[in-house]
Residue, then its C-alpha position, 0 to 999 in steps of 0.5 A: m725793220s720789219r711789220p709785226a706779223p697781223e694778229v690773229i682771232e679765233v671765233t664762232s661766228t661767220r659775222i664778226a665786228c670789228d673797229g680797231g680795238g684801242g678805242a679812239l685809236g681803233h677806226p670805224r666799225v666794219w662788219l666782216t663775213i668769213d666765209p666758211k670754205t677760207g675760214f676766215v677774214e682779214c680786216g681791211y682797215c688794219d689786218r686783224k684776221y680773223v679765224l674761225k674755231p674748228g668745230a663752229a658752227v656755220s650760221d646762214h644768217 
């Protein structure tokens, strides 16, 4: 039995929050920062992968 692939979400900001979705069935909210060099970050709790959309403005905040 294989596991489903992690969810991939395209975003326009390098700083995002992940709570796993699903309300009470999710996980504690964590803040993640996408490194512009790699263009993505993965959540350590739920393995969601956040990918920076092509052409998104990269801020240094």
